[in-house]
Z-matrix of the N, CA and C atoms (Angstrom, degrees):
N
C 1 1.447
C 2 1.525 1 108.52
N 3 1.351 2 117.52 1 135.27
C 4 1.448 3 122.81 2 -179.97
C 5 1.519 4 109.80 3 -105.80
N 6 1.324 5 116.47 4 140.67
C 7 1.452 6 122.66 5 178.57
C 8 1.523 7 109.16 6 -122.43
N 9 1.322 8 117.52 7 145.69
C 10 1.459 9 120.06 8 173.89
C 11 1.527 10 107.99 9 -94.21
N 12 1.331 11 116.40 10 162.71
C 13 1.463 12 120.97 11 -177.62
C 14 1.526 13 111.56 12 -63.22
N 15 1.338 14 117.15 13 -36.16
C 16 1.467 15 119.97 14 179.65
C 17 1.523 16 110.50 15 -63.45
N 18 1.332 17 116.47 16 -41.57
C 19 1.471 18 119.86 17 178.81
C 20 1.519 19 110.77 18 -65.28
N 21 1.318 20 117.03 19 -40.87
C 22 1.460 21 120.26 20 179.96
C 23 1.516 22 110.10 21 -64.15
N 24 1.353 23 117.17 22 -43.53
C 25 1.466 24 119.95 23 178.90
C 26 1.525 25 110.63 24 -63.27
N 27 1.322 26 116.30 25 -38.91
C 28 1.459 27 120.33 26 -179.86
C 29 1.528 28 110.46 27 -64.77
N 30 1.318 29 117.13 28 -41.35
C 31 1.465 30 120.81 29 -177.88
C 32 1.518 31 112.47 30 -77.67
N 33 1.327 32 117.73 31 -21.80
C 34 1.463 33 119.84 32 179.91
C 35 1.513 34 111.21 33 -99.57
N 36 1.323 35 118.01 34 8.05
C 37 1.456 36 120.86 35 176.73
C 38 1.512 37 113.24 36 77.78
N 39 1.326 38 117.98 37 28.48
C 40 1.458 39 121.14 38 176.92
C 41 1.505 40 114.58 39 83.33
N 42 1.325 41 116.52 40 4.78
C 43 1.466 42 118.31 41 -179.72
C 44 1.533 43 109.60 42 -76.28
N 45 1.301 44 115.80 43 -177.94
C 46 1.462 45 120.92 44 -177.48
C 47 1.524 46 111.00 45 -62.15
N 48 1.324 47 115.86 46 159.04
C 49 1.457 48 120.55 47 178.97
C 50 1.527 49 107.96 48 -78.14
N 51 1.327 50 118.33 49 121.25
C 52 1.470 51 120.01 50 -178.87
C 53 1.524 52 111.15 51 -71.30
N 54 1.344 53 115.96 52 156.20
C 55 1.459 54 121.77 53 179.11
C 56 1.533 55 111.07 54 -66.75
N 57 1.285 56 117.19 55 -35.46
C 58 1.462 57 120.28 56 179.08
C 59 1.525 58 108.16 57 -138.35
N 60 1.314 59 115.85 58 135.36
C 61 1.464 60 120.84 59 178.74
C 62 1.521 61 107.24 60 -121.93
N 63 1.293 62 116.23 61 121.16
C 64 1.464 63 123.23 62 177.29
C 65 1.526 64 111.50 63 51.91
N 66 1.341 65 116.79 64 41.27
C 67 1.454 66 120.67 65 176.54
C 68 1.511 67 114.81 66 85.42
N 69 1.323 68 119.19 67 -1.28
C 70 1.455 69 121.89 68 179.06
C 71 1.530 70 109.75 69 -92.95
N 72 1.311 71 116.73 70 137.70
C 73 1.459 72 119.92 71 174.87
C 74 1.518 73 108.71 72 -79.43
N 75 1.323 74 117.05 73 166.05
C 76 1.457 75 121.79 74 -173.84
C 77 1.526 76 112.64 75 -59.79
N 78 1.341 77 118.48 76 -34.11
C 79 1.456 78 120.86 77 179.76
C 80 1.524 79 111.82 78 -63.94
N 81 1.342 80 117.32 79 -29.34
C 82 1.457 81 120.95 80 179.65
C 83 1.521 82 111.85 81 -80.05
N 84 1.325 83 117.59 82 -14.32
C 85 1.457 84 121.32 83 -173.76
C 86 1.526 85 112.04 84 -87.16
N 87 1.331 86 118.85 85 -29.31
C 88 1.466 87 121.74 86 -174.51
C 89 1.525 88 111.02 87 -69.29
N 90 1.330 89 116.11 88 152.76
C 91 1.467 90 121.40 89 179.33
C 92 1.525 91 109.73 90 -70.00
N 93 1.309 92 114.67 91 151.32
C 94 1.455 93 120.09 92 178.16
C 95 1.523 94 110.47 93 -85.55
N 96 1.320 95 117.45 94 153.20
C 97 1.462 96 126.40 95 172.12
C 98 1.524 97 115.20 96 65.00
N 99 1.344 98 119.53 97 15.91
C 100 1.456 99 119.66 98 176.10
C 101 1.527 100 111.71 99 -120.54
N 102 1.317 101 117.49 100 -8.53
C 103 1.455 102 121.13 101 -177.19
C 104 1.526 103 110.45 102 -103.36
N 105 1.348 104 117.63 103 146.11
C 106 1.466 105 119.87 104 178.29
C 107 1.524 106 110.93 105 -68.60
N 108 1.323 107 115.38 106 161.12
C 109 1.473 108 120.13 107 179.56
C 110 1.518 109 109.56 108 -65.83
N 111 1.311 110 116.83 109 138.98
C 112 1.466 111 122.69 110 -178.76
C 113 1.519 112 109.63 111 -101.11
N 114 1.345 113 115.92 112 125.31
C 115 1.457 114 121.77 113 176.76
C 116 1.532 115 107.46 114 -105.49
N 117 1.298 116 116.70 115 106.99
C 118 1.461 117 120.72 116 -179.34
C 119 1.513 118 112.93 117 -72.33
N 120 1.311 119 117.56 118 -21.85
C 121 1.473 120 122.27 119 -179.16
C 122 1.532 121 110.12 120 -118.91
N 123 1.318 122 118.40 121 51.64
C 124 1.459 123 121.80 122 178.36
C 125 1.525 124 109.59 123 -72.09
N 126 1.340 125 117.17 124 135.30
C 127 1.465 126 121.67 125 -179.50
C 128 1.522 127 109.44 126 -89.88
N 129 1.326 128 116.21 127 130.43
C 130 1.461 129 122.47 128 179.59
C 131 1.524 130 107.58 129 -113.03
N 132 1.358 131 116.51 130 125.75
C 133 1.459 132 122.23 131 -179.90
C 134 1.523 133 108.27 132 -112.84
N 135 1.327 134 116.86 133 128.05
C 136 1.460 135 121.59 134 178.69
C 137 1.529 136 109.45 135 -100.75
N 138 1.340 137 116.54 136 157.77
C 139 1.465 138 121.47 137 178.32
C 140 1.530 139 111.26 138 -65.96
N 141 1.320 140 117.99 139 -23.72
C 142 1.469 141 120.92 140 179.57
C 143 1.522 142 112.05 141 -78.72
N 144 1.335 143 117.59 142 -9.09
C 145 1.456 144 121.81 143 179.52
C 146 1.515 145 114.35 144 105.82
N 147 1.313 146 117.79 145 -6.85
C 148 1.458 147 122.05 146 179.65
C 149 1.530 148 109.98 147 -73.11
N 150 1.329 149 116.38 148 139.60
C 151 1.457 150 122.43 149 177.70
C 152 1.524 151 108.54 150 -131.45
N 153 1.343 152 116.01 151 134.25
C 154 1.456 153 120.06 152 177.75
C 155 1.521 154 108.37 153 -150.08
N 156 1.323 155 116.87 154 171.80
C 157 1.453 156 121.52 155 -179.91
C 158 1.519 157 110.04 156 -112.05
N 159 1.324 158 114.89 157 150.02
C 160 1.461 159 121.69 158 178.49
C 161 1.514 160 107.65 159 -155.57
N 162 1.306 161 117.63 160 165.20
C 163 1.451 162 121.90 161 176.44
C 164 1.517 163 110.36 162 -85.17
N 165 1.335 164 117.40 163 134.29
C 166 1.455 165 121.14 164 -177.75
C 167 1.520 166 109.77 165 -161.02
N 168 1.336 167 115.45 166 166.79
C 169 1.453 168 120.10 167 173.85
C 170 1.517 169 110.87 168 -86.16
N 171 1.326 170 117.77 169 -7.22
C 172 1.465 171 122.97 170 175.24
C 173 1.519 172 107.91 171 -108.51
N 174 1.304 173 117.25 172 142.45
C 175 1.456 174 120.78 173 -176.91
C 176 1.514 175 114.11 174 -79.00
N 177 1.351 176 117.32 175 -31.52
C 178 1.456 177 122.17 176 -176.85
C 179 1.524 178 108.11 177 -136.03
N 180 1.337 179 117.38 178 124.80
C 181 1.460 180 122.29 179 -174.94
C 182 1.526 181 108.97 180 -124.85
N 183 1.330 182 117.22 181 135.41
C 184 1.460 183 122.81 182 174.47
C 185 1.527 184 108.27 183 -113.69
N 186 1.337 185 116.49 184 128.44
C 187 1.460 186 121.60 185 179.67
C 188 1.515 187 109.88 186 -124.69
N 189 1.339 188 116.96 187 158.71
C 190 1.455 189 121.67 188 179.27
C 191 1.523 190 112.08 189 -88.29
N 192 1.328 191 116.92 190 -36.55
C 193 1.467 192 121.24 191 -176.36
C 194 1.522 193 108.72 192 -133.17
N 195 1.332 194 116.45 193 134.47
C 196 1.463 195 121.42 194 177.10
C 197 1.530 196 108.68 195 -125.69
N 198 1.319 197 117.22 196 -174.09
C 199 1.463 198 120.73 197 -178.34
C 200 1.526 199 112.48 198 -69.39
N 201 1.342 200 118.01 199 -20.11
C 202 1.470 201 119.89 200 178.06
C 203 1.521 202 112.45 201 -76.74
N 204 1.338 203 118.36 202 -27.47
C 205 1.461 204 120.12 203 -176.44
C 206 1.528 205 113.34 204 -117.75
N 207 1.326 206 119.50 205 -1.11
C 208 1.459 207 121.53 206 -179.89
C 209 1.525 208 110.30 207 -74.04
N 210 1.345 209 118.03 208 133.60
C 211 1.464 210 120.44 209 -177.50
C 212 1.524 211 113.93 210 -59.36
N 213 1.319 212 118.46 211 -30.38
C 214 1.462 213 120.27 212 179.51
C 215 1.519 214 111.28 213 -63.27
N 216 1.325 215 117.16 214 -39.56
C 217 1.455 216 121.29 215 -177.74
C 218 1.523 217 112.75 216 -87.06
N 219 1.333 218 118.06 217 -30.94
C 220 1.462 219 120.52 218 -177.55
C 221 1.512 220 112.46 219 -90.14
N 222 1.332 221 118.24 220 -24.07
C 223 1.455 222 121.42 221 -179.21
C 224 1.518 223 113.20 222 81.71
N 225 1.311 224 118.72 223 8.93
C 226 1.461 225 122.12 224 179.36
C 227 1.518 226 109.57 225 -114.92
N 228 1.329 227 115.33 226 146.55
C 229 1.462 228 120.17 227 176.91
C 230 1.510 229 108.57 228 -84.48
N 231 1.327 230 116.64 229 130.42
C 232 1.453 231 121.26 230 -178.64
C 233 1.525 232 107.55 231 -141.47
N 234 1.320 233 117.53 232 123.40
C 235 1.452 234 121.08 233 179.88
C 236 1.518 235 109.19 234 -89.93
N 237 1.307 236 115.18 235 127.74
C 238 1.458 237 120.84 236 176.38
C 239 1.520 238 105.84 237 -106.71
N 240 1.323 239 116.59 238 105.64
C 241 1.453 240 122.30 239 -176.30
C 242 1.515 241 108.63 240 -113.35
N 243 1.331 242 116.79 241 96.24
C 244 1.452 243 120.16 242 -178.96
C 245 1.511 244 109.35 243 -83.18
N 246 1.305 245 116.14 244 128.11
C 247 1.465 246 124.73 245 177.17
C 248 1.518 247 112.66 246 61.25
N 249 1.326 248 119.63 247 25.85
C 250 1.459 249 122.72 248 174.97
C 251 1.515 250 113.81 249 61.31
N 252 1.312 251 118.23 250 45.48
C 253 1.458 252 121.51 251 -177.20
C 254 1.522 253 112.07 252 -60.49
N 255 1.309 254 116.99 253 -41.07
C 256 1.463 255 120.35 254 -179.94
C 257 1.523 256 109.66 255 -65.39
N 258 1.321 257 117.48 256 -43.11
C 259 1.462 258 120.77 257 178.94
C 260 1.523 259 111.35 258 -63.52
N 261 1.314 260 117.13 259 -41.85
C 262 1.463 261 120.71 260 178.13
C 263 1.527 262 110.57 261 -61.48
N 264 1.325 263 116.78 262 -41.87
C 265 1.459 264 120.57 263 179.24
C 266 1.521 265 110.40 264 -63.50
N 267 1.331 266 116.93 265 -45.16
C 268 1.467 267 120.21 266 179.48
C 269 1.527 268 111.39 267 -62.44
N 270 1.321 269 117.81 268 -36.84
C 271 1.463 270 120.79 269 177.25
C 272 1.526 271 111.14 270 -65.63
N 273 1.328 272 117.48 271 -40.08
C 274 1.464 273 120.85 272 178.28
C 275 1.523 274 110.77 273 -63.77
N 276 1.333 275 116.72 274 -41.60
C 277 1.459 276 120.77 275 179.67
C 278 1.524 277 110.34 276 -64.61
N 279 1.317 278 117.26 277 -43.78
C 280 1.460 279 121.03 278 179.42
C 281 1.522 280 110.97 279 -62.85
N 282 1.338 281 118.12 280 -41.34
C 283 1.465 282 122.07 281 179.45
C 284 1.529 283 110.24 282 -65.02
N 285 1.342 284 117.36 283 -41.32
C 286 1.461 285 121.21 284 179.52
C 287 1.530 286 110.62 285 -64.94
N 288 1.337 287 117.44 286 -41.02
C 289 1.467 288 120.70 287 178.32
C 290 1.522 289 110.77 288 -65.47
N 291 1.334 290 118.24 289 -37.39
C 292 1.468 291 121.34 290 178.16
C 293 1.524 292 110.44 291 -65.29
N 294 1.329 293 118.55 292 -41.72
C 295 1.462 294 122.05 293 177.85
C 296 1.526 295 111.11 294 -64.24
N 297 1.339 296 116.56 295 -39.60
C 298 1.458 297 119.80 296 178.35
C 299 1.523 298 110.56 297 -64.21
N 300 1.329 299 117.58 298 -40.72
C 301 1.456 300 121.12 299 179.01
C 302 1.530 301 110.91 300 -65.08
N 303 1.338 302 118.01 301 -40.97
C 304 1.462 303 121.73 302 177.38
C 305 1.522 304 110.99 303 -63.12
N 306 1.323 305 117.02 304 -43.41
C 307 1.462 306 120.89 305 179.90
C 308 1.523 307 110.52 306 -63.68
N 309 1.315 308 117.04 307 -40.29
C 310 1.469 309 121.22 308 178.87
C 311 1.523 310 110.29 309 -64.98
N 312 1.345 311 117.51 310 -41.08
C 313 1.473 312 121.18 311 179.25
C 314 1.526 313 110.58 312 -65.45
N 315 1.331 314 118.97 313 -41.77
C 316 1.463 315 122.25 314 177.58
C 317 1.521 316 111.31 315 -63.05
N 318 1.330 317 115.49 316 -41.13
C 319 1.458 318 120.17 317 -179.39
C 320 1.527 319 110.15 318 -64.91
N 321 1.333 320 116.92 319 -43.28
C 322 1.466 321 120.31 320 178.14
C 323 1.520 322 110.91 321 -64.51
N 324 1.334 323 117.61 322 -41.68
C 325 1.462 324 121.90 323 179.51
C 326 1.524 325 110.19 324 -63.59
N 327 1.328 326 117.44 325 -40.65
C 328 1.463 327 122.59 326 178.62
C 329 1.524 328 110.13 327 -65.22
N 330 1.343 329 116.71 328 -41.51
C 331 1.465 330 120.72 329 179.20
C 332 1.525 331 110.72 330 -65.31
N 333 1.358 332 118.11 331 -39.14
C 334 1.474 333 121.56 332 178.12
C 335 1.525 334 110.58 333 -64.84
N 336 1.358 335 116.60 334 -40.95
C 337 1.461 336 120.44 335 179.52
C 338 1.527 337 110.89 336 -65.45
N 339 1.339 338 115.95 337 -39.06
C 340 1.462 339 120.17 338 179.15
C 341 1.523 340 109.93 339 -68.11
N 342 1.330 341 119.35 340 -36.92
C 343 1.461 342 122.98 341 178.97
C 344 1.517 343 111.14 342 -70.64
N 345 1.332 344 119.24 343 -32.83
C 346 1.466 345 122.80 344 179.27
C 347 1.516 346 111.02 345 -73.41
N 348 1.328 347 118.44 346 -29.31
C 349 1.474 348 121.95 347 -179.81
C 350 1.524 349 112.23 348 -80.17
N 351 1.267 350 119.13 349 -14.98
C 352 1.480 351 121.29 350 -176.71
C 353 1.470 352 110.86 351 -83.77
């Protein structure tokens, strides 16, 4: 017999979903035809070159950082700069400062011209 989670919650008074109900394991309790296919041996590829398997609803997964290259696990600081975000920001700041300097020079030149005409 299969039970859905809503039925289990209703029969248990809204409490948590138990791991086993009446001798059924959790896999027997879920509804049929509404859950995605489960891949127990999904391959995970990291940008550092590490490859491992894990359970997932996707068969092939690509990640940027894994436990082999993450600073928390390796103890080394490593900057991950996708598409040069820091460089783009620095270029925007430099362009804004150049525009401010040009505006200041125009304003001073205009003030000098106005003072010479008086």
